mmCIF file of the N, C-alpha and C atoms, coordinates in Angstrom:
data_MODEL
# 
_entry.id   MODEL 
# 
loop_
_atom_site.group_PDB 
_atom_site.id 
_atom_site.type_symbol 
_atom_site.label_atom_id 
_atom_site.label_alt_id 
_atom_site.label_comp_id 
_atom_site.label_asym_id 
_atom_site.label_entity_id 
_atom_site.label_seq_id 
_atom_site.pdbx_PDB_ins_code 
_atom_site.Cartn_x 
_atom_site.Cartn_y 
_atom_site.Cartn_z 
_atom_site.occupancy 
_atom_site.B_iso_or_equiv 
_atom_site.pdbx_formal_charge 
_atom_site.auth_seq_id 
_atom_site.auth_comp_id 
_atom_site.auth_asym_id 
_atom_site.auth_atom_id 
_atom_site.pdbx_PDB_model_num 
ATOM 1   N N  . MET A 1 1  ? 152.655 62.244  138.402 1.00 0.00 ? 1  MET A N  1 
ATOM 2   C CA . MET A 1 1  ? 153.700 63.535  138.589 1.00 0.00 ? 1  MET A CA 1 
ATOM 3   C C  . MET A 1 1  ? 153.942 63.755  139.962 1.00 0.00 ? 1  MET A C  1 
ATOM 4   N N  . SER A 1 2  ? 154.992 64.563  140.343 1.00 0.00 ? 2  SER A N  1 
ATOM 5   C CA . SER A 1 2  ? 155.679 64.653  141.042 1.00 0.00 ? 2  SER A CA 1 
ATOM 6   C C  . SER A 1 2  ? 155.368 66.116  141.257 1.00 0.00 ? 2  SER A C  1 
ATOM 7   N N  . VAL A 1 3  ? 155.439 65.735  143.131 1.00 0.00 ? 3  VAL A N  1 
ATOM 8   C CA . VAL A 1 3  ? 155.274 67.264  143.323 1.00 0.00 ? 3  VAL A CA 1 
ATOM 9   C C  . VAL A 1 3  ? 155.867 68.643  143.358 1.00 0.00 ? 3  VAL A C  1 
ATOM 10  N N  . LYS A 1 4  ? 155.568 69.722  143.331 1.00 0.00 ? 4  LYS A N  1 
ATOM 11  C CA . LYS A 1 4  ? 156.201 70.898  143.060 1.00 0.00 ? 4  LYS A CA 1 
ATOM 12  C C  . LYS A 1 4  ? 156.893 71.247  144.314 1.00 0.00 ? 4  LYS A C  1 
ATOM 13  N N  . SER A 1 5  ? 158.047 71.971  144.041 1.00 0.00 ? 5  SER A N  1 
ATOM 14  C CA . SER A 1 5  ? 158.055 72.153  145.916 1.00 0.00 ? 5  SER A CA 1 
ATOM 15  C C  . SER A 1 5  ? 158.582 73.780  145.487 1.00 0.00 ? 5  SER A C  1 
ATOM 16  N N  . GLN A 1 6  ? 158.232 74.447  146.617 1.00 0.00 ? 6  GLN A N  1 
ATOM 17  C CA . GLN A 1 6  ? 158.158 75.410  146.860 1.00 0.00 ? 6  GLN A CA 1 
ATOM 18  C C  . GLN A 1 6  ? 159.389 75.859  148.026 1.00 0.00 ? 6  GLN A C  1 
ATOM 19  N N  . VAL A 1 7  ? 159.762 76.697  147.775 1.00 0.00 ? 7  VAL A N  1 
ATOM 20  C CA . VAL A 1 7  ? 159.952 77.806  148.415 1.00 0.00 ? 7  VAL A CA 1 
ATOM 21  C C  . VAL A 1 7  ? 160.200 79.585  148.973 1.00 0.00 ? 7  VAL A C  1 
ATOM 22  N N  . THR A 1 8  ? 160.628 80.026  149.627 1.00 0.00 ? 8  THR A N  1 
ATOM 23  C CA . THR A 1 8  ? 160.269 81.633  150.423 1.00 0.00 ? 8  THR A CA 1 
ATOM 24  C C  . THR A 1 8  ? 161.735 82.159  149.592 1.00 0.00 ? 8  THR A C  1 
ATOM 25  N N  . GLY A 1 9  ? 162.284 82.884  149.356 1.00 0.00 ? 9  GLY A N  1 
ATOM 26  C CA . GLY A 1 9  ? 164.231 83.823  148.925 1.00 0.00 ? 9  GLY A CA 1 
ATOM 27  C C  . GLY A 1 9  ? 163.357 85.833  149.338 1.00 0.00 ? 9  GLY A C  1 
ATOM 28  N N  . THR A 1 10 ? 164.939 85.745  149.313 1.00 0.00 ? 10 THR A N  1 
ATOM 29  C CA . THR A 1 10 ? 164.599 87.782  148.733 1.00 0.00 ? 10 THR A CA 1 
ATOM 30  C C  . THR A 1 10 ? 165.577 87.776  147.086 1.00 0.00 ? 10 THR A C  1 
ATOM 31  N N  . VAL A 1 11 ? 164.535 88.762  146.648 1.00 0.00 ? 11 VAL A N  1 
ATOM 32  C CA . VAL A 1 11 ? 164.646 88.946  145.181 1.00 0.00 ? 11 VAL A CA 1 
ATOM 33  C C  . VAL A 1 11 ? 165.782 89.672  145.396 1.00 0.00 ? 11 VAL A C  1 
ATOM 34  N N  . VAL A 1 12 ? 167.006 89.488  144.864 1.00 0.00 ? 12 VAL A N  1 
ATOM 35  C CA . VAL A 1 12 ? 168.222 90.181  144.582 1.00 0.00 ? 12 VAL A CA 1 
ATOM 36  C C  . VAL A 1 12 ? 168.448 90.541  143.631 1.00 0.00 ? 12 VAL A C  1 
ATOM 37  N N  . SER A 1 13 ? 167.929 90.184  142.557 1.00 0.00 ? 13 SER A N  1 
ATOM 38  C CA . SER A 1 13 ? 167.663 91.140  141.073 1.00 0.00 ? 13 SER A CA 1 
ATOM 39  C C  . SER A 1 13 ? 166.344 91.549  140.263 1.00 0.00 ? 13 SER A C  1 
ATOM 40  N N  . ASP A 1 14 ? 166.493 92.311  139.451 1.00 0.00 ? 14 ASP A N  1 
ATOM 41  C CA . ASP A 1 14 ? 165.324 92.238  139.098 1.00 0.00 ? 14 ASP A CA 1 
ATOM 42  C C  . ASP A 1 14 ? 165.350 93.569  137.650 1.00 0.00 ? 14 ASP A C  1 
ATOM 43  N N  . LYS A 1 15 ? 166.874 93.381  137.018 1.00 0.00 ? 15 LYS A N  1 
ATOM 44  C CA . LYS A 1 15 ? 167.209 93.964  136.448 1.00 0.00 ? 15 LYS A CA 1 
ATOM 45  C C  . LYS A 1 15 ? 166.572 93.345  134.763 1.00 0.00 ? 15 LYS A C  1 
ATOM 46  N N  . MET A 1 16 ? 166.668 92.184  134.777 1.00 0.00 ? 16 MET A N  1 
ATOM 47  C CA . MET A 1 16 ? 165.632 91.204  133.789 1.00 0.00 ? 16 MET A CA 1 
ATOM 48  C C  . MET A 1 16 ? 164.500 91.034  133.540 1.00 0.00 ? 16 MET A C  1 
ATOM 49  N N  . GLU A 1 17 ? 164.564 91.184  131.952 1.00 0.00 ? 17 GLU A N  1 
ATOM 50  C CA . GLU A 1 17 ? 162.685 91.370  131.228 1.00 0.00 ? 17 GLU A CA 1 
ATOM 51  C C  . GLU A 1 17 ? 161.420 90.652  132.189 1.00 0.00 ? 17 GLU A C  1 
ATOM 52  N N  . LYS A 1 18 ? 160.695 90.200  133.311 1.00 0.00 ? 18 LYS A N  1 
ATOM 53  C CA . LYS A 1 18 ? 160.089 89.341  133.409 1.00 0.00 ? 18 LYS A CA 1 
ATOM 54  C C  . LYS A 1 18 ? 161.198 88.290  134.255 1.00 0.00 ? 18 LYS A C  1 
ATOM 55  N N  . THR A 1 19 ? 162.190 88.283  135.052 1.00 0.00 ? 19 THR A N  1 
ATOM 56  C CA . THR A 1 19 ? 162.621 87.822  135.243 1.00 0.00 ? 19 THR A CA 1 
ATOM 57  C C  . THR A 1 19 ? 163.057 88.173  136.680 1.00 0.00 ? 19 THR A C  1 
ATOM 58  N N  . VAL A 1 20 ? 163.271 87.968  137.270 1.00 0.00 ? 20 VAL A N  1 
ATOM 59  C CA . VAL A 1 20 ? 164.552 88.100  138.782 1.00 0.00 ? 20 VAL A CA 1 
ATOM 60  C C  . VAL A 1 20 ? 165.360 86.945  139.182 1.00 0.00 ? 20 VAL A C  1 
ATOM 61  N N  . VAL A 1 21 ? 166.302 87.585  139.842 1.00 0.00 ? 21 VAL A N  1 
ATOM 62  C CA . VAL A 1 21 ? 166.908 86.323  140.879 1.00 0.00 ? 21 VAL A CA 1 
ATOM 63  C C  . VAL A 1 21 ? 166.194 86.263  142.442 1.00 0.00 ? 21 VAL A C  1 
ATOM 64  N N  . VAL A 1 22 ? 166.222 85.279  142.828 1.00 0.00 ? 22 VAL A N  1 
ATOM 65  C CA . VAL A 1 22 ? 165.855 84.767  143.926 1.00 0.00 ? 22 VAL A CA 1 
ATOM 66  C C  . VAL A 1 22 ? 166.868 84.493  144.935 1.00 0.00 ? 22 VAL A C  1 
ATOM 67  N N  . ALA A 1 23 ? 167.263 84.937  145.961 1.00 0.00 ? 23 ALA A N  1 
ATOM 68  C CA . ALA A 1 23 ? 168.312 84.132  147.102 1.00 0.00 ? 23 ALA A CA 1 
ATOM 69  C C  . ALA A 1 23 ? 167.780 83.037  148.059 1.00 0.00 ? 23 ALA A C  1 
ATOM 70  N N  . VAL A 1 24 ? 167.719 82.370  148.593 1.00 0.00 ? 24 VAL A N  1 
ATOM 71  C CA . VAL A 1 24 ? 167.179 80.984  149.476 1.00 0.00 ? 24 VAL A CA 1 
ATOM 72  C C  . VAL A 1 24 ? 168.218 81.250  150.275 1.00 0.00 ? 24 VAL A C  1 
ATOM 73  N N  . GLU A 1 25 ? 168.000 81.334  151.244 1.00 0.00 ? 25 GLU A N  1 
ATOM 74  C CA . GLU A 1 25 ? 168.953 81.399  152.817 1.00 0.00 ? 25 GLU A CA 1 
ATOM 75  C C  . GLU A 1 25 ? 168.556 80.061  153.123 1.00 0.00 ? 25 GLU A C  1 
ATOM 76  N N  . ARG A 1 26 ? 169.415 79.131  153.839 1.00 0.00 ? 26 ARG A N  1 
ATOM 77  C CA . ARG A 1 26 ? 169.194 77.909  154.563 1.00 0.00 ? 26 ARG A CA 1 
ATOM 78  C C  . ARG A 1 26 ? 169.732 77.734  155.752 1.00 0.00 ? 26 ARG A C  1 
ATOM 79  N N  . GLN A 1 27 ? 169.964 76.533  156.666 1.00 0.00 ? 27 GLN A N  1 
ATOM 80  C CA . GLN A 1 27 ? 170.888 76.528  157.475 1.00 0.00 ? 27 GLN A CA 1 
ATOM 81  C C  . GLN A 1 27 ? 171.437 75.053  157.971 1.00 0.00 ? 27 GLN A C  1 
ATOM 82  N N  . VAL A 1 28 ? 172.506 74.477  157.219 1.00 0.00 ? 28 VAL A N  1 
ATOM 83  C CA . VAL A 1 28 ? 173.427 73.109  157.625 1.00 0.00 ? 28 VAL A CA 1 
ATOM 84  C C  . VAL A 1 28 ? 173.944 73.302  158.520 1.00 0.00 ? 28 VAL A C  1 
ATOM 85  N N  . ARG A 1 29 ? 174.508 71.626  158.960 1.00 0.00 ? 29 ARG A N  1 
ATOM 86  C CA . ARG A 1 29 ? 175.186 71.869  160.294 1.00 0.00 ? 29 ARG A CA 1 
ATOM 87  C C  . ARG A 1 29 ? 176.409 71.377  159.967 1.00 0.00 ? 29 ARG A C  1 
ATOM 88  N N  . HIS A 1 30 ? 178.050 71.631  160.132 1.00 0.00 ? 30 HIS A N  1 
ATOM 89  C CA . HIS A 1 30 ? 178.425 71.460  159.279 1.00 0.00 ? 30 HIS A CA 1 
ATOM 90  C C  . HIS A 1 30 ? 178.927 69.801  159.935 1.00 0.00 ? 30 HIS A C  1 
ATOM 91  N N  . GLY A 1 31 ? 179.266 68.896  159.172 1.00 0.00 ? 31 GLY A N  1 
ATOM 92  C CA . GLY A 1 31 ? 179.265 67.609  159.820 1.00 0.00 ? 31 GLY A CA 1 
ATOM 93  C C  . GLY A 1 31 ? 180.164 67.165  160.132 1.00 0.00 ? 31 GLY A C  1 
ATOM 94  N N  . LEU A 1 32 ? 181.684 67.409  160.741 1.00 0.00 ? 32 LEU A N  1 
ATOM 95  C CA . LEU A 1 32 ? 182.185 67.477  161.526 1.00 0.00 ? 32 LEU A CA 1 
ATOM 96  C C  . LEU A 1 32 ? 182.188 68.150  162.617 1.00 0.00 ? 32 LEU A C  1 
ATOM 97  N N  . TYR A 1 33 ? 182.789 68.933  162.711 1.00 0.00 ? 33 TYR A N  1 
ATOM 98  C CA . TYR A 1 33 ? 182.231 69.807  163.738 1.00 0.00 ? 33 TYR A CA 1 
ATOM 99  C C  . TYR A 1 33 ? 180.800 70.838  164.646 1.00 0.00 ? 33 TYR A C  1 
ATOM 100 N N  . GLY A 1 34 ? 179.187 70.484  163.589 1.00 0.00 ? 34 GLY A N  1 
ATOM 101 C CA . GLY A 1 34 ? 178.340 70.736  164.118 1.00 0.00 ? 34 GLY A CA 1 
ATOM 102 C C  . GLY A 1 34 ? 178.581 71.951  164.301 1.00 0.00 ? 34 GLY A C  1 
ATOM 103 N N  . LYS A 1 35 ? 179.101 73.105  164.228 1.00 0.00 ? 35 LYS A N  1 
ATOM 104 C CA . LYS A 1 35 ? 178.407 74.428  164.350 1.00 0.00 ? 35 LYS A CA 1 
ATOM 105 C C  . LYS A 1 35 ? 177.568 75.166  162.894 1.00 0.00 ? 35 LYS A C  1 
ATOM 106 N N  . SER A 1 36 ? 176.835 75.387  163.323 1.00 0.00 ? 36 SER A N  1 
ATOM 107 C CA . SER A 1 36 ? 175.501 75.766  162.286 1.00 0.00 ? 36 SER A CA 1 
ATOM 108 C C  . SER A 1 36 ? 175.789 76.888  161.877 1.00 0.00 ? 36 SER A C  1 
ATOM 109 N N  . GLN A 1 37 ? 176.103 76.634  159.970 1.00 0.00 ? 37 GLN A N  1 
ATOM 110 C CA . GLN A 1 37 ? 176.146 77.577  158.721 1.00 0.00 ? 37 GLN A CA 1 
ATOM 111 C C  . GLN A 1 37 ? 174.861 78.033  157.890 1.00 0.00 ? 37 GLN A C  1 
ATOM 112 N N  . LYS A 1 38 ? 175.368 79.456  158.017 1.00 0.00 ? 38 LYS A N  1 
ATOM 113 C CA . LYS A 1 38 ? 174.248 80.051  156.392 1.00 0.00 ? 38 LYS A CA 1 
ATOM 114 C C  . LYS A 1 38 ? 174.678 79.521  155.218 1.00 0.00 ? 38 LYS A C  1 
ATOM 115 N N  . LYS A 1 39 ? 173.279 78.787  154.326 1.00 0.00 ? 39 LYS A N  1 
ATOM 116 C CA . LYS A 1 39 ? 174.134 78.479  152.625 1.00 0.00 ? 39 LYS A CA 1 
ATOM 117 C C  . LYS A 1 39 ? 172.900 78.840  151.734 1.00 0.00 ? 39 LYS A C  1 
ATOM 118 N N  . THR A 1 40 ? 173.524 80.062  150.994 1.00 0.00 ? 40 THR A N  1 
ATOM 119 C CA . THR A 1 40 ? 172.810 80.885  150.015 1.00 0.00 ? 40 THR A CA 1 
ATOM 120 C C  . THR A 1 40 ? 172.580 79.859  148.479 1.00 0.00 ? 40 THR A C  1 
ATOM 121 N N  . SER A 1 41 ? 171.284 80.058  148.622 1.00 0.00 ? 41 SER A N  1 
ATOM 122 C CA . SER A 1 41 ? 170.891 79.295  146.639 1.00 0.00 ? 41 SER A CA 1 
ATOM 123 C C  . SER A 1 41 ? 170.806 80.490  145.846 1.00 0.00 ? 41 SER A C  1 
ATOM 124 N N  . LYS A 1 42 ? 171.049 80.856  144.870 1.00 0.00 ? 42 LYS A N  1 
ATOM 125 C CA . LYS A 1 42 ? 170.307 82.104  144.014 1.00 0.00 ? 42 LYS A CA 1 
ATOM 126 C C  . LYS A 1 42 ? 169.871 81.282  142.750 1.00 0.00 ? 42 LYS A C  1 
ATOM 127 N N  . PHE A 1 43 ? 168.057 82.006  142.940 1.00 0.00 ? 43 PHE A N  1 
ATOM 128 C CA . PHE A 1 43 ? 167.777 81.006  141.421 1.00 0.00 ? 43 PHE A CA 1 
ATOM 129 C C  . PHE A 1 43 ? 166.913 81.786  140.337 1.00 0.00 ? 43 PHE A C  1 
ATOM 130 N N  . VAL A 1 44 ? 166.696 81.960  139.462 1.00 0.00 ? 44 VAL A N  1 
ATOM 131 C CA . VAL A 1 44 ? 166.498 82.642  138.154 1.00 0.00 ? 44 VAL A CA 1 
ATOM 132 C C  . VAL A 1 44 ? 164.527 82.079  138.346 1.00 0.00 ? 44 VAL A C  1 
ATOM 133 N N  . ALA A 1 45 ? 164.117 82.841  138.059 1.00 0.00 ? 45 ALA A N  1 
ATOM 134 C CA . ALA A 1 45 ? 162.053 82.959  138.556 1.00 0.00 ? 45 ALA A CA 1 
ATOM 135 C C  . ALA A 1 45 ? 162.296 84.172  137.257 1.00 0.00 ? 45 ALA A C  1 
ATOM 136 N N  . HIS A 1 46 ? 160.816 82.798  136.654 1.00 0.00 ? 46 HIS A N  1 
ATOM 137 C CA . HIS A 1 46 ? 159.866 84.075  136.102 1.00 0.00 ? 46 HIS A CA 1 
ATOM 138 C C  . HIS A 1 46 ? 158.470 84.385  136.655 1.00 0.00 ? 46 HIS A C  1 
ATOM 139 N N  . ASN A 1 47 ? 159.055 86.177  136.491 1.00 0.00 ? 47 ASN A N  1 
ATOM 140 C CA . ASN A 1 47 ? 158.650 87.329  136.571 1.00 0.00 ? 47 ASN A CA 1 
ATOM 141 C C  . ASN A 1 47 ? 157.371 87.533  136.219 1.00 0.00 ? 47 ASN A C  1 
ATOM 142 N N  . GLU A 1 48 ? 156.399 87.106  135.865 1.00 0.00 ? 48 GLU A N  1 
ATOM 143 C CA . GLU A 1 48 ? 155.503 87.255  134.512 1.00 0.00 ? 48 GLU A CA 1 
ATOM 144 C C  . GLU A 1 48 ? 155.385 88.871  134.294 1.00 0.00 ? 48 GLU A C  1 
ATOM 145 N N  . ASP A 1 49 ? 154.582 89.306  135.497 1.00 0.00 ? 49 ASP A N  1 
ATOM 146 C CA . ASP A 1 49 ? 154.135 90.904  134.938 1.00 0.00 ? 49 ASP A CA 1 
ATOM 147 C C  . ASP A 1 49 ? 155.032 91.350  135.897 1.00 0.00 ? 49 ASP A C  1 
ATOM 148 N N  . ASN A 1 50 ? 156.193 91.152  136.287 1.00 0.00 ? 50 ASN A N  1 
ATOM 149 C CA . ASN A 1 50 ? 157.294 92.256  137.059 1.00 0.00 ? 50 ASN A CA 1 
ATOM 150 C C  . ASN A 1 50 ? 156.468 92.691  138.247 1.00 0.00 ? 50 ASN A C  1 
ATOM 151 N N  . GLU A 1 51 ? 156.044 92.538  139.063 1.00 0.00 ? 51 GLU A N  1 
ATOM 152 C CA . GLU A 1 51 ? 155.187 92.800  140.125 1.00 0.00 ? 51 GLU A CA 1 
ATOM 153 C C  . GLU A 1 51 ? 156.581 92.680  141.420 1.00 0.00 ? 51 GLU A C  1 
ATOM 154 N N  . ALA A 1 52 ? 156.799 91.771  141.275 1.00 0.00 ? 52 ALA A N  1 
ATOM 155 C CA . ALA A 1 52 ? 158.359 91.459  142.146 1.00 0.00 ? 52 ALA A CA 1 
ATOM 156 C C  . ALA A 1 52 ? 159.840 92.705  141.884 1.00 0.00 ? 52 ALA A C  1 
ATOM 157 N N  . LYS A 1 53 ? 160.527 92.793  143.169 1.00 0.00 ? 53 LYS A N  1 
ATOM 158 C CA . LYS A 1 53 ? 161.238 94.582  142.836 1.00 0.00 ? 53 LYS A CA 1 
ATOM 159 C C  . LYS A 1 53 ? 162.139 93.732  143.840 1.00 0.00 ? 53 LYS A C  1 
ATOM 160 N N  . VAL A 1 54 ? 163.518 94.093  144.238 1.00 0.00 ? 54 VAL A N  1 
ATOM 161 C CA . VAL A 1 54 ? 164.885 93.894  144.985 1.00 0.00 ? 54 VAL A CA 1 
ATOM 162 C C  . VAL A 1 54 ? 164.467 94.230  146.212 1.00 0.00 ? 54 VAL A C  1 
ATOM 163 N N  . GLY A 1 55 ? 164.367 93.678  147.237 1.00 0.00 ? 55 GLY A N  1 
ATOM 164 C CA . GLY A 1 55 ? 164.052 93.327  148.631 1.00 0.00 ? 55 GLY A CA 1 
ATOM 165 C C  . GLY A 1 55 ? 163.101 92.802  148.714 1.00 0.00 ? 55 GLY A C  1 
ATOM 166 N N  . ASP A 1 56 ? 161.897 92.122  148.312 1.00 0.00 ? 56 ASP A N  1 
ATOM 167 C CA . ASP A 1 56 ? 161.103 91.616  148.275 1.00 0.00 ? 56 ASP A CA 1 
ATOM 168 C C  . ASP A 1 56 ? 160.920 90.807  148.886 1.00 0.00 ? 56 ASP A C  1 
ATOM 169 N N  . THR A 1 57 ? 160.094 89.729  149.480 1.00 0.00 ? 57 THR A N  1 
ATOM 170 C CA . THR A 1 57 ? 161.104 88.799  150.101 1.00 0.00 ? 57 THR A CA 1 
ATOM 171 C C  . THR A 1 57 ? 159.258 87.958  149.419 1.00 0.00 ? 57 THR A C  1 
ATOM 172 N N  . VAL A 1 58 ? 159.129 86.595  148.263 1.00 0.00 ? 58 VAL A N  1 
ATOM 173 C CA . VAL A 1 58 ? 158.979 85.983  147.412 1.00 0.00 ? 58 VAL A CA 1 
ATOM 174 C C  . VAL A 1 58 ? 158.749 84.573  147.840 1.00 0.00 ? 58 VAL A C  1 
ATOM 175 N N  . ALA A 1 59 ? 157.469 83.853  147.010 1.00 0.00 ? 59 ALA A N  1 
ATOM 176 C CA . ALA A 1 59 ? 157.459 82.260  147.207 1.00 0.00 ? 59 ALA A CA 1 
ATOM 177 C C  . ALA A 1 59 ? 157.800 81.951  145.846 1.00 0.00 ? 59 ALA A C  1 
ATOM 178 N N  . ILE A 1 60 ? 157.965 80.726  145.261 1.00 0.00 ? 60 ILE A N  1 
ATOM 179 C CA . ILE A 1 60 ? 158.667 80.476  144.117 1.00 0.00 ? 60 ILE A CA 1 
ATOM 180 C C  . ILE A 1 60 ? 158.232 79.155  143.922 1.00 0.00 ? 60 ILE A C  1 
ATOM 181 N N  . ALA A 1 61 ? 157.904 78.015  142.778 1.00 0.00 ? 61 ALA A N  1 
ATOM 182 C CA . ALA A 1 61 ? 157.819 77.078  142.846 1.00 0.00 ? 61 ALA A CA 1 
ATOM 183 C C  . ALA A 1 61 ? 158.607 76.907  141.655 1.00 0.00 ? 61 ALA A C  1 
ATOM 184 N N  . GLU A 1 62 ? 158.772 75.150  141.258 1.00 0.00 ? 62 GLU A N  1 
ATOM 185 C CA . GLU A 1 62 ? 158.976 74.673  140.371 1.00 0.00 ? 62 GLU A CA 1 
ATOM 186 C C  . GLU A 1 62 ? 158.471 74.112  139.029 1.00 0.00 ? 62 GLU A C  1 
ATOM 187 N N  . SER A 1 63 ? 158.800 74.928  137.751 1.00 0.00 ? 63 SER A N  1 
ATOM 188 C CA . SER A 1 63 ? 157.853 74.742  136.709 1.00 0.00 ? 63 SER A CA 1 
ATOM 189 C C  . SER A 1 63 ? 158.931 73.841  135.958 1.00 0.00 ? 63 SER A C  1 
ATOM 190 N N  . ARG A 1 64 ? 158.501 73.841  134.134 1.00 0.00 ? 64 ARG A N  1 
ATOM 191 C CA . ARG A 1 64 ? 159.385 73.222  133.528 1.00 0.00 ? 64 ARG A CA 1 
ATOM 192 C C  . ARG A 1 64 ? 160.654 74.058  133.200 1.00 0.00 ? 64 ARG A C  1 
ATOM 193 N N  . PRO A 1 65 ? 161.256 73.896  132.261 1.00 0.00 ? 65 PRO A N  1 
ATOM 194 C CA . PRO A 1 65 ? 162.135 74.938  131.889 1.00 0.00 ? 65 PRO A CA 1 
ATOM 195 C C  . PRO A 1 65 ? 161.480 76.163  130.851 1.00 0.00 ? 65 PRO A C  1 
ATOM 196 N N  . LEU A 1 66 ? 162.434 77.276  131.024 1.00 0.00 ? 66 LEU A N  1 
ATOM 197 C CA . LEU A 1 66 ? 161.445 77.862  130.395 1.00 0.00 ? 66 LEU A CA 1 
ATOM 198 C C  . LEU A 1 66 ? 162.663 78.486  129.526 1.00 0.00 ? 66 LEU A C  1 
ATOM 199 N N  . SER A 1 67 ? 163.735 79.163  130.117 1.00 0.00 ? 67 SER A N  1 
ATOM 200 C CA . SER A 1 67 ? 165.435 79.032  129.901 1.00 0.00 ? 67 SER A CA 1 
ATOM 201 C C  . SER A 1 67 ? 166.072 78.492  130.035 1.00 0.00 ? 67 SER A C  1 
ATOM 202 N N  . ARG A 1 68 ? 167.407 78.473  129.862 1.00 0.00 ? 68 ARG A N  1 
ATOM 203 C CA . ARG A 1 68 ? 168.239 78.163  129.744 1.00 0.00 ? 68 ARG A CA 1 
ATOM 204 C C  . ARG A 1 68 ? 168.979 77.389  131.820 1.00 0.00 ? 68 ARG A C  1 
ATOM 205 N N  . ARG A 1 69 ? 169.083 78.624  132.005 1.00 0.00 ? 69 ARG A N  1 
ATOM 206 C CA . ARG A 1 69 ? 169.008 79.148  133.649 1.00 0.00 ? 69 ARG A CA 1 
ATOM 207 C C  . ARG A 1 69 ? 166.800 79.097  134.561 1.00 0.00 ? 69 ARG A C  1 
ATOM 208 N N  . LYS A 1 70 ? 166.430 79.497  133.482 1.00 0.00 ? 70 LYS A N  1 
ATOM 209 C CA . LYS A 1 70 ? 164.967 79.734  134.212 1.00 0.00 ? 70 LYS A CA 1 
ATOM 210 C C  . LYS A 1 70 ? 164.616 78.289  135.311 1.00 0.00 ? 70 LYS A C  1 
ATOM 211 N N  . ARG A 1 71 ? 164.436 77.825  135.958 1.00 0.00 ? 71 ARG A N  1 
ATOM 212 C CA . ARG A 1 71 ? 163.405 76.566  136.072 1.00 0.00 ? 71 ARG A CA 1 
ATOM 213 C C  . ARG A 1 71 ? 162.135 77.260  136.776 1.00 0.00 ? 71 ARG A C  1 
ATOM 214 N N  . TRP A 1 72 ? 162.424 78.452  137.484 1.00 0.00 ? 72 TRP A N  1 
ATOM 215 C CA . TRP A 1 72 ? 160.505 78.168  138.925 1.00 0.00 ? 72 TRP A CA 1 
ATOM 216 C C  . TRP A 1 72 ? 160.238 79.800  138.426 1.00 0.00 ? 72 TRP A C  1 
ATOM 217 N N  . VAL A 1 73 ? 159.246 79.856  139.059 1.00 0.00 ? 73 VAL A N  1 
ATOM 218 C CA . VAL A 1 73 ? 158.148 80.774  139.071 1.00 0.00 ? 73 VAL A CA 1 
ATOM 219 C C  . VAL A 1 73 ? 157.608 81.314  140.272 1.00 0.00 ? 73 VAL A C  1 
ATOM 220 N N  . VAL A 1 74 ? 157.827 82.653  140.394 1.00 0.00 ? 74 VAL A N  1 
ATOM 221 C CA . VAL A 1 74 ? 156.959 83.595  141.414 1.00 0.00 ? 74 VAL A CA 1 
ATOM 222 C C  . VAL A 1 74 ? 155.684 83.246  141.424 1.00 0.00 ? 74 VAL A C  1 
ATOM 223 N N  . THR A 1 75 ? 155.545 82.810  142.529 1.00 0.00 ? 75 THR A N  1 
ATOM 224 C CA . THR A 1 75 ? 153.923 82.814  143.045 1.00 0.00 ? 75 THR A CA 1 
ATOM 225 C C  . THR A 1 75 ? 153.183 83.161  143.710 1.00 0.00 ? 75 THR A C  1 
ATOM 226 N N  . ARG A 1 76 ? 153.690 84.164  144.431 1.00 0.00 ? 76 ARG A N  1 
ATOM 227 C CA . ARG A 1 76 ? 153.389 85.354  144.916 1.00 0.00 ? 76 ARG A CA 1 
ATOM 228 C C  . ARG A 1 76 ? 154.640 86.273  145.831 1.00 0.00 ? 76 ARG A C  1 
ATOM 229 N N  . VAL A 1 77 ? 154.142 87.432  146.309 1.00 0.00 ? 77 VAL A N  1 
ATOM 230 C CA . VAL A 1 77 ? 154.576 88.442  146.794 1.00 0.00 ? 77 VAL A CA 1 
ATOM 231 C C  . VAL A 1 77 ? 154.639 88.178  148.474 1.00 0.00 ? 77 VAL A C  1 
ATOM 232 N N  . VAL A 1 78 ? 155.023 88.040  148.938 1.00 0.00 ? 78 VAL A N  1 
ATOM 233 C CA . VAL A 1 78 ? 154.806 87.733  150.393 1.00 0.00 ? 78 VAL A CA 1 
ATOM 234 C C  . VAL A 1 78 ? 154.873 88.941  151.375 1.00 0.00 ? 78 VAL A C  1 
ATOM 235 N N  . THR A 1 79 ? 156.167 89.786  151.156 1.00 0.00 ? 79 THR A N  1 
ATOM 236 C CA . THR A 1 79 ? 156.126 91.154  151.458 1.00 0.00 ? 79 THR A CA 1 
ATOM 237 C C  . THR A 1 79 ? 157.088 91.853  150.475 1.00 0.00 ? 79 THR A C  1 
ATOM 238 N N  . LYS A 1 80 ? 156.541 93.263  150.443 1.00 0.00 ? 80 LYS A N  1 
ATOM 239 C CA . LYS A 1 80 ? 156.924 94.617  149.786 1.00 0.00 ? 80 LYS A CA 1 
ATOM 240 C C  . LYS A 1 80 ? 157.931 94.555  150.681 1.00 0.00 ? 80 LYS A C  1 
ATOM 241 N N  . ALA A 1 81 ? 159.453 95.218  150.058 1.00 0.00 ? 81 ALA A N  1 
ATOM 242 C CA . ALA A 1 81 ? 160.291 95.704  150.441 1.00 0.00 ? 81 ALA A CA 1 
ATOM 243 C C  . ALA A 1 81 ? 159.986 97.406  150.610 1.00 0.00 ? 81 ALA A C  1 
ATOM 244 N N  . LYS A 1 82 ? 160.564 98.125  151.749 1.00 0.00 ? 82 LYS A N  1 
ATOM 245 C CA . LYS A 1 82 ? 160.090 99.451  152.241 1.00 0.00 ? 82 LYS A CA 1 
ATOM 246 C C  . LYS A 1 82 ? 161.186 100.234 151.107 1.00 0.00 ? 82 LYS A C  1 
ATOM 247 N N  . THR A 1 83 ? 159.923 100.800 150.213 1.00 0.00 ? 83 THR A N  1 
ATOM 248 C CA . THR A 1 83 ? 160.839 102.136 149.504 1.00 0.00 ? 83 THR A CA 1 
ATOM 249 C C  . THR A 1 83 ? 161.344 103.937 150.589 1.00 0.00 ? 83 THR A C  1 
ATOM 250 N N  . ILE A 1 84 ? 162.227 104.226 150.100 1.00 0.00 ? 84 ILE A N  1 
ATOM 251 C CA . ILE A 1 84 ? 162.460 105.781 150.947 1.00 0.00 ? 84 ILE A CA 1 
ATOM 252 C C  . ILE A 1 84 ? 162.049 106.489 150.061 1.00 0.00 ? 84 ILE A C  1 
# 
């Protein structure tokens, strides 16, 4: 059995029922010039109890395919977003 990968990102959308969109940012170096760049990947993740809201930092893990685009599950909320 393969090891499930886990990443940490920020919730950018929670408009769907039991689903959030998580943006994961990483730094890569340009192949020719060597300058560091920030790249962002968006993952659709299952959020069973709707505990994650926009702005929260969450940990997500790989899972079996739950729908056409949903292959990740929110494992925990690392930090909550500030509410005004």
